[in-house]
GURO-10526 format. One record per residue (C-alpha): residue number from 0; x, y, z. Coordinates in pm, 1 decimal. Layout:
// residues N
PT pos     east    north       up
PT NUM        X        Y        Z
...
//
This chain:
// residues 408
PT pos     east    north       up
PT   0   4816.1   1991.0  -4034.7
PT   1   4765.7   2350.3  -3936.6
PT   2   4845.8   2610.9  -4201.1
PT   3   5161.5   2801.2  -4100.3
PT   4   5062.5   3097.6  -4317.7
PT   5   4734.7   3122.4  -4126.6
PT   6   4929.7   3144.6  -3800.4
PT   7   5155.3   3415.9  -3941.8
PT   8   4872.1   3624.7  -4086.5
PT   9   4608.3   3570.7  -3814.3
PT  10   4806.1   3508.5  -3497.5
PT  11   4556.3   3653.0  -3252.4
PT  12   4262.4   3472.4  -3414.7
PT  13   4446.7   3142.0  -3389.0
PT  14   4538.0   3206.3  -3025.9
PT  15   4177.1   3295.3  -2949.1
PT  16   4052.8   2971.9  -3105.9
PT  17   4303.3   2770.2  -2903.2
PT  18   4183.0   2949.3  -2591.6
PT  19   3825.3   2849.6  -2668.7
PT  20   3946.4   2491.4  -2707.1
PT  21   4139.9   2501.4  -2376.8
PT  22   4446.0   2391.0  -2573.9
PT  23   4806.5   2479.7  -2493.4
PT  24   4974.1   2449.7  -2835.5
PT  25   5274.4   2685.8  -2851.0
PT  26   5197.9   2940.2  -3123.0
PT  27   5470.4   3179.2  -3005.0
PT  28   5734.4   2905.3  -3030.4
PT  29   5618.9   2819.6  -3382.7
PT  30   5640.5   3184.5  -3489.2
PT  31   5983.5   3230.9  -3329.6
PT  32   6121.3   2922.9  -3503.7
PT  33   5961.5   3028.9  -3831.1
PT  34   6119.0   3375.3  -3809.7
PT  35   6459.8   3227.3  -3726.1
PT  36   6431.8   2979.0  -4011.7
PT  37   6344.4   3250.2  -4264.3
PT  38   6643.2   3453.4  -4145.9
PT  39   6867.1   3148.0  -4190.1
PT  40   6726.9   3092.8  -4538.9
PT  41   6815.1   3451.7  -4631.9
PT  42   7171.5   3395.6  -4508.1
PT  43   7186.7   3070.9  -4700.0
PT  44   7082.5   3233.5  -5026.5
PT  45   7343.9   3507.0  -4979.8
PT  46   7618.9   3248.7  -4916.6
PT  47   7513.4   3040.9  -5216.4
PT  48   7517.9   3355.8  -5427.1
PT  49   7870.2   3436.1  -5304.8
PT  50   7991.0   3089.3  -5398.6
PT  51   7858.8   3135.2  -5750.3
PT  52   7994.1   3487.8  -5776.2
PT  53   8350.1   3411.7  -5870.7
PT  54   8674.2   3231.2  -5798.7
PT  55   8814.8   3209.9  -5448.3
PT  56   9112.1   3040.4  -5287.0
PT  57   9062.6   2681.5  -5157.8
PT  58   9063.0   2783.6  -4790.1
PT  59   8793.6   3046.8  -4840.4
PT  60   8593.4   2802.4  -5050.5
PT  61   8614.6   2541.2  -4778.0
PT  62   8500.7   2786.2  -4509.8
PT  63   8210.4   2898.8  -4726.1
PT  64   8105.9   2538.1  -4789.1
PT  65   8120.7   2461.9  -4416.4
PT  66   7903.5   2765.6  -4344.2
PT  67   7647.2   2656.1  -4603.1
PT  68   7640.1   2299.9  -4468.8
PT  69   7596.3   2422.9  -4112.4
PT  70   7302.7   2647.3  -4202.6
PT  71   7142.7   2375.1  -4416.1
PT  72   7165.7   2136.6  -4120.2
PT  73   7016.9   2396.0  -3884.9
PT  74   6724.1   2472.4  -4116.2
PT  75   6653.6   2100.8  -4160.0
PT  76   6630.8   2065.1  -3781.6
PT  77   6405.3   2370.9  -3764.1
PT  78   6179.3   2232.0  -4036.2
PT  79   6136.2   1910.3  -3838.0
PT  80   6064.3   2099.4  -3514.6
PT  81   5815.2   2335.1  -3680.7
PT  82   5637.3   2041.4  -3844.2
PT  83   5615.2   1857.3  -3513.0
PT  84   5471.9   2163.8  -3339.6
PT  85   5222.6   2227.0  -3622.1
PT  86   5106.1   1864.8  -3602.6
PT  87   5010.6   1930.4  -3238.7
PT  88   4791.0   2233.2  -3312.9
PT  89   4419.0   2139.7  -3320.3
PT  90   4175.4   2253.1  -3584.2
PT  91   4003.5   2591.8  -3544.2
PT  92   3636.3   2575.6  -3440.7
PT  93   3385.3   2698.1  -3696.5
PT  94   3217.5   3028.9  -3610.7
PT  95   2884.6   2845.0  -3569.2
PT  96   3023.1   2637.5  -3278.7
PT  97   2920.1   2758.0  -2930.1
PT  98   3203.3   2868.8  -2702.4
PT  99   3217.2   2666.6  -2382.0
PT 100   3443.5   2539.1  -2106.8
PT 101   3305.4   2188.9  -2038.3
PT 102   3063.8   1927.5  -2172.7
PT 103   2791.3   2101.4  -1975.4
PT 104   2800.8   2376.3  -2240.2
PT 105   2704.4   2142.2  -2525.9
PT 106   2371.3   2229.4  -2686.6
PT 107   2089.7   1973.3  -2726.8
PT 108   1959.1   2039.3  -3078.5
PT 109   1671.4   1788.9  -3073.0
PT 110   1545.0   1482.2  -2891.1
PT 111   1358.9   1212.5  -3083.8
PT 112   1130.1    977.5  -2892.9
PT 113   1044.9    940.2  -2526.6
PT 114   1246.6    734.3  -2277.0
PT 115   1096.0    387.9  -2246.1
PT 116    864.5    329.7  -1947.6
PT 117    830.6     -5.9  -1775.3
PT 118    581.8   -159.7  -1533.6
PT 119    877.2   -346.2  -1381.7
PT 120   1226.6   -243.7  -1271.0
PT 121   1445.7   -256.8  -1585.0
PT 122   1781.6   -427.7  -1553.7
PT 123   2111.1   -278.0  -1659.6
PT 124   2270.2   -459.6  -1953.2
PT 125   2539.6   -624.5  -1742.9
PT 126   2277.7   -797.4  -1527.7
PT 127   2050.8   -874.2  -1822.3
PT 128   2333.7  -1007.1  -2037.5
PT 129   2469.6  -1236.6  -1768.3
PT 130   2127.0  -1377.9  -1684.9
PT 131   2068.0  -1459.2  -2053.0
PT 132   2418.7  -1599.4  -2089.7
PT 133   2500.2  -1369.4  -2381.2
PT 134   2772.9  -1160.2  -2208.2
PT 135   3053.4  -1326.2  -2012.4
PT 136   3265.8  -1078.3  -1820.3
PT 137   3456.9  -1336.4  -1617.5
PT 138   3596.8  -1514.7  -1922.5
PT 139   3679.3  -1182.9  -2091.7
PT 140   3895.2  -1090.9  -1792.5
PT 141   4046.7  -1440.9  -1789.4
PT 142   4148.3  -1406.4  -2153.9
PT 143   4267.4  -1045.8  -2169.3
PT 144   4218.6   -854.0  -1844.1
PT 145   3990.8   -573.2  -1734.3
PT 146   3762.4   -399.6  -1983.9
PT 147   3733.3   -710.2  -2201.4
PT 148   3434.1   -944.2  -2231.7
PT 149   3301.7  -1234.3  -2436.9
PT 150   2974.5  -1229.7  -2632.8
PT 151   2805.2  -1570.1  -2647.4
PT 152   2540.2  -1714.0  -2877.4
PT 153   2265.4  -1461.4  -2940.9
PT 154   2486.4  -1183.5  -2801.2
PT 155   2752.7  -1241.9  -3066.6
PT 156   2483.8  -1280.2  -3330.7
PT 157   2310.6   -957.3  -3225.4
PT 158   2633.0   -760.2  -3257.3
PT 159   2705.4   -910.6  -3599.9
PT 160   2347.6   -834.8  -3705.3
PT 161   2382.9   -470.0  -3607.5
PT 162   2705.5   -434.5  -3809.2
PT 163   2543.3   -588.0  -4118.2
PT 164   2232.5   -372.6  -4076.9
PT 165   2440.7    -54.7  -4046.2
PT 166   2647.6   -136.8  -4355.3
PT 167   2346.3   -237.8  -4566.2
PT 168   2154.1     76.2  -4472.7
PT 169   2442.1    310.5  -4554.5
PT 170   2534.0    139.1  -4881.5
PT 171   2188.1     63.3  -5021.4
PT 172   1996.8    365.5  -4890.1
PT 173   2243.6    644.0  -4808.8
PT 174   2485.2    623.8  -5102.5
PT 175   2809.6    514.1  -4936.4
PT 176   3066.2    276.5  -5084.5
PT 177   3174.8     -0.6  -4850.4
PT 178   3546.5    -61.5  -4801.8
PT 179   3721.2   -326.0  -4591.8
PT 180   4039.3   -187.8  -4440.0
PT 181   4350.5   -298.1  -4252.0
PT 182   4317.8   -283.5  -3875.1
PT 183   4686.5   -185.1  -3849.7
PT 184   4843.2    113.1  -4026.7
PT 185   5173.7    292.0  -4073.0
PT 186   5280.2    588.4  -3862.4
PT 187   5219.8    825.4  -4156.7
PT 188   4859.9    704.9  -4185.6
PT 189   4795.8    762.5  -3816.7
PT 190   4956.1   1106.5  -3843.4
PT 191   4744.5   1210.8  -4143.1
PT 192   4418.9   1163.9  -3951.9
PT 193   4539.0   1370.8  -3655.1
PT 194   4600.1   1089.7  -3403.7
PT 195   4978.1   1126.8  -3404.0
PT 196   5183.0   1269.3  -3252.4
PT 197   4948.2   1413.3  -2989.5
PT 198   4759.2   1099.3  -2885.9
PT 199   5033.3    835.3  -2902.0
PT 200   4976.0    736.9  -2537.8
PT 201   4617.4    633.5  -2612.6
PT 202   4702.2    404.7  -2906.7
PT 203   4819.4     44.7  -2932.8
PT 204   5133.8    -19.0  -3132.7
PT 205   5353.4   -299.8  -3263.2
PT 206   5689.9   -145.1  -3177.7
PT 207   5904.6   -379.5  -3387.9
PT 208   5722.7   -309.9  -3716.4
PT 209   5593.3     35.0  -3613.3
PT 210   5236.6    -63.9  -3701.3
PT 211   4955.2    111.8  -3516.1
PT 212   4620.2    -49.3  -3435.9
PT 213   4337.8    171.4  -3560.6
PT 214   4124.3    354.7  -3300.5
PT 215   3860.8    405.4  -3573.2
PT 216   3817.6    341.2  -3947.2
PT 217   3852.0    716.8  -3995.9
PT 218   4228.9    665.8  -3974.9
PT 219   4283.2    438.3  -4278.9
PT 220   4005.1    599.4  -4485.6
PT 221   4169.3    941.8  -4448.7
PT 222   4476.7    812.2  -4630.9
PT 223   4300.9    616.2  -4905.9
PT 224   4366.0    913.2  -5137.0
PT 225   4673.7   1062.9  -4970.0
PT 226   4906.2   1239.2  -5213.5
PT 227   4642.2   1242.6  -5488.1
PT 228   4483.9   1521.0  -5691.4
PT 229   4119.0   1433.1  -5755.4
PT 230   3903.9   1570.9  -6032.4
PT 231   3601.4   1776.6  -5929.5
PT 232   3357.3   1526.2  -6077.1
PT 233   3486.6   1258.5  -5836.3
PT 234   3349.7   1450.2  -5537.3
PT 235   3183.8   1382.3  -5307.7
PT 236   3342.2   1049.2  -5219.7
PT 237   3134.1    867.4  -4958.2
PT 238   3286.6    567.4  -4781.9
PT 239   3160.5    337.0  -4508.7
PT 240   3363.0     71.5  -4329.0
PT 241   3345.7   -170.6  -4041.3
PT 242   3654.9   -215.1  -3825.7
PT 243   3742.0   -336.2  -3483.4
PT 244   3878.3    -36.1  -3289.5
PT 245   4153.5    -35.2  -3028.7
PT 246   4207.2    234.3  -2764.1
PT 247   4405.4    225.1  -2443.2
PT 248   4143.5    439.9  -2265.6
PT 249   4412.8    598.4  -2048.2
PT 250   4221.7    925.1  -2052.0
PT 251   3915.6    756.9  -1896.2
PT 252   4083.4    552.7  -1623.5
PT 253   3837.3    470.8  -1347.4
PT 254   3531.2    574.3  -1550.7
PT 255   3246.0    353.0  -1667.3
PT 256   3418.7     35.2  -1557.2
PT 257   3102.1   -171.6  -1525.1
PT 258   2950.0   -347.7  -1824.2
PT 259   3052.0   -312.8  -2188.8
PT 260   3018.7     63.6  -2226.0
PT 261   3391.1    135.4  -2245.9
PT 262   3656.5   -115.3  -2348.5
PT 263   3998.8   -135.3  -2506.2
PT 264   3849.2   -314.9  -2809.0
PT 265   3512.9   -244.2  -2970.7
PT 266   3340.8   -256.9  -3309.5
PT 267   3225.7     40.0  -3514.3
PT 268   3085.5    122.8  -3855.2
PT 269   3229.5    452.3  -3979.9
PT 270   3099.6    696.4  -4240.9
PT 271   3351.4    918.3  -4419.9
PT 272   3325.2   1188.7  -4685.3
PT 273   3573.8   1375.3  -4905.7
PT 274   3399.2   1681.1  -5046.4
PT 275   3446.7   2020.3  -5210.6
PT 276   3487.2   2301.1  -4953.2
PT 277   3167.2   2484.5  -5045.1
PT 278   2954.8   2176.9  -4969.3
PT 279   3114.2   2050.9  -4648.9
PT 280   2871.3   2204.5  -4398.7
PT 281   2570.4   2074.7  -4591.8
PT 282   2738.4   1733.1  -4609.6
PT 283   2781.6   1738.1  -4231.5
PT 284   2407.1   1782.6  -4184.5
PT 285   2347.7   1498.4  -4430.9
PT 286   2583.9   1272.3  -4239.1
PT 287   2399.4   1346.1  -3914.0
PT 288   2072.0   1255.3  -4086.1
PT 289   2222.4    926.2  -4203.5
PT 290   2324.6    839.4  -3846.8
PT 291   1982.1    943.9  -3716.1
PT 292   1810.5    721.1  -3971.1
PT 293   1975.1    418.6  -3810.7
PT 294   1852.0    527.2  -3465.7
PT 295   1499.9    577.7  -3597.7
PT 296   1488.3    242.2  -3777.6
PT 297   1588.0     70.3  -3453.6
PT 298   1309.6    255.7  -3270.6
PT 299   1544.8    384.3  -3000.7
PT 300   1515.3    718.2  -2822.1
PT 301   1805.1    950.3  -2903.6
PT 302   1914.5   1311.1  -2900.2
PT 303   2148.5   1525.4  -3110.4
PT 304   2396.1   1758.6  -2939.6
PT 305   2611.8   2032.8  -3090.6
PT 306   2946.5   2023.1  -2910.6
PT 307   3105.5   2339.8  -2778.5
PT 308   3460.1   2453.9  -2852.8
PT 309   3618.1   2279.7  -2552.6
PT 310   3457.0   1939.0  -2611.7
PT 311   3533.8   1878.4  -2980.3
PT 312   3787.5   1631.7  -3113.7
PT 313   4135.5   1746.0  -3215.7
PT 314   4073.3   1739.9  -3593.3
PT 315   3718.1   1872.5  -3593.3
PT 316   3593.9   2219.7  -3673.4
PT 317   3230.1   2131.4  -3591.6
PT 318   3082.9   1820.4  -3429.0
PT 319   2741.1   1677.2  -3352.2
PT 320   2707.7   1386.9  -3109.2
PT 321   2417.6   1141.5  -3114.7
PT 322   2325.1    984.8  -2782.6
PT 323   2085.4    695.1  -2718.1
PT 324   1888.5    655.2  -2398.2
PT 325   1974.9    342.6  -2196.9
PT 326   1687.8    296.6  -1947.8
PT 327   1847.6     17.5  -1743.5
PT 328   2131.3    241.8  -1630.9
PT 329   1929.5    563.6  -1684.5
PT 330   2195.3    728.5  -1896.2
PT 331   2248.3    890.1  -2236.8
PT 332   2517.2    701.5  -2429.9
PT 333   2714.5    850.0  -2718.6
PT 334   2672.2    624.4  -3024.2
PT 335   2792.6    862.5  -3295.8
PT 336   3012.7   1166.3  -3333.2
PT 337   2980.3   1339.0  -3673.8
PT 338   3249.8   1594.6  -3752.5
PT 339   3352.3   1832.0  -4027.9
PT 340   3732.0   1864.1  -4035.4
PT 341   3737.8   2107.8  -4330.9
PT 342   4088.1   2096.0  -4489.4
PT 343   4267.7   1994.6  -4167.6
PT 344   4308.4   1627.2  -4258.9
PT 345   4327.8   1698.9  -4631.9
PT 346   4631.3   1915.6  -4564.2
PT 347   4798.2   1653.0  -4340.3
PT 348   4734.2   1374.4  -4595.2
PT 349   4795.9   1603.0  -4896.0
PT 350   4462.5   1524.6  -5063.4
PT 351   4366.5   1785.9  -5320.4
PT 352   4116.4   1829.4  -5599.9
PT 353   4113.9   2049.2  -5908.2
PT 354   3790.7   2255.2  -5930.9
PT 355   3843.4   2294.7  -6307.5
PT 356   4119.1   2241.6  -6561.4
PT 357   4213.9   2611.6  -6539.4
PT 358   4233.4   2628.1  -6158.4
PT 359   4503.3   2529.4  -5912.4
PT 360   4444.0   2224.7  -5691.0
PT 361   4281.6   2288.9  -5352.7
PT 362   4269.5   2075.0  -5040.5
PT 363   3953.4   1868.8  -5002.3
PT 364   3734.5   1888.3  -4694.0
PT 365   3686.1   1566.9  -4496.9
PT 366   3405.1   1453.4  -4268.4
PT 367   3368.3   1150.2  -4046.8
PT 368   3094.7   1001.8  -3832.1
PT 369   3008.6    681.7  -3649.4
PT 370   2734.2    500.1  -3823.1
PT 371   2702.3    363.9  -3552.7
PT 372   2937.6    257.7  -3269.7
PT 373   2911.2    -63.1  -3075.9
PT 374   2868.9   -178.4  -2806.7
PT 375   2668.4    121.3  -2686.9
PT 376   2393.2     57.1  -2940.6
PT 377   2381.2   -296.7  -2800.0
PT 378   2338.6   -153.8  -2450.7
PT 379   2054.7     81.3  -2550.0
PT 380   1882.4   -192.2  -2749.7
PT 381   1906.6   -458.2  -2476.0
PT 382   1786.8   -225.1  -2202.3
PT 383   1505.8    -69.3  -2410.5
PT 384   1363.3   -392.0  -2551.6
PT 385   1389.2   -607.0  -2237.4
PT 386   1070.5   -786.1  -2132.5
PT 387    931.4   -859.7  -1783.0
PT 388   1052.2  -1222.0  -1802.9
PT 389   1411.3  -1116.1  -1875.3
PT 390   1401.7  -1182.2  -2250.4
PT 391   1489.1   -921.7  -2516.6
PT 392   1259.7   -839.3  -2805.1
PT 393   1450.0   -797.3  -3132.7
PT 394   1353.3   -485.2  -3335.6
PT 395   1175.8   -577.5  -3657.1
PT 396   1450.6   -438.4  -3886.2
PT 397   1704.5   -674.6  -3725.2
PT 398   1506.6   -998.5  -3721.6
PT 399   1622.7  -1120.8  -4061.7
PT 400   1982.6  -1060.5  -3952.1
PT 401   1953.0  -1210.7  -3603.4
PT 402   1728.9  -1502.4  -3702.2
PT 403   1482.0  -1466.2  -3415.9
PT 404   1236.7  -1213.4  -3275.5
PT 405   1316.4  -1290.0  -2911.2
PT 406   1646.4  -1346.4  -2732.1
PT 407   1597.5  -1579.8  -2438.2
//
């Protein structure tokens, strides 16, 4: 949650950052409510002092009590309104983030590898997958509707192999601890990560129980340590988790409707870090390297982009995207988004650490990143490793997981 004191003390800076983000959060309304609330609190203290000051007749006492109750009720309503408004204010971009107005202003930091070249016309994954019988769009629609599909045989096995490979690499080589998490969470858990209240329309929900289906493992991991004070020697905490992810995709209606690029349900392996503030930017670079290592081991061409102020996620202060080249559809596909949220989520989830026994607790910094996201890695892999006869060569690092070197 955004720091109210920061808004009070640095109003113009906050407004400028929101302008760079193209966000419309109402800072003036927050300040007006805050000023009114503080005035009410002053009145309340004066009335409480009067009540303690001496004896008064019953009628005067009753009027004073009614006044106190009325102001207490008003301030409670103001507290709730201020909190709701603060929960809708996005994080401030770091000063190292380029200012921009659209995704065209993102900066390509580096490109690794060359796009694959073929002596035949490469197929897009939807054509390739159907010919091999490993993707069934018709039955996905029959079962659930548009933007759903079924993976068959080697297709299902390839996806499972990628998940296992991602998890093994991050746990055995990159120093993350694997956790298996619920795919449904409470409202408070969704709120702590920054998904509620602003993005409620893009989430799936069980209304009766008020459970929310996770759009990413970032959501439950954020609250693993909510309400806790960690010791300094516990940091950094590095977690990795696989979850299915559920998103209504209302904001992308009509886009990317062909194939498996964008669906309401997909799988993802997520990296997450809780760190001391002074290390968070270095940890972000490390997280990007961990995601890149997966791309390199798979032998797929990719690039790293630094997102501009208008293209970052709500909770992020700085974000790098990793995109893989998919030659069949001749397109760069985002497979990872690595973000530093600084204390934004730590404040919402009330996660603190004590730098030393003599110091007051401080909010931790949190970072998250896909490590990596499916099915887009599947798309890039299928289209890159397709052979002239319509088969798919399996990258060497995956063969022990898939059980074959050629999908046919």
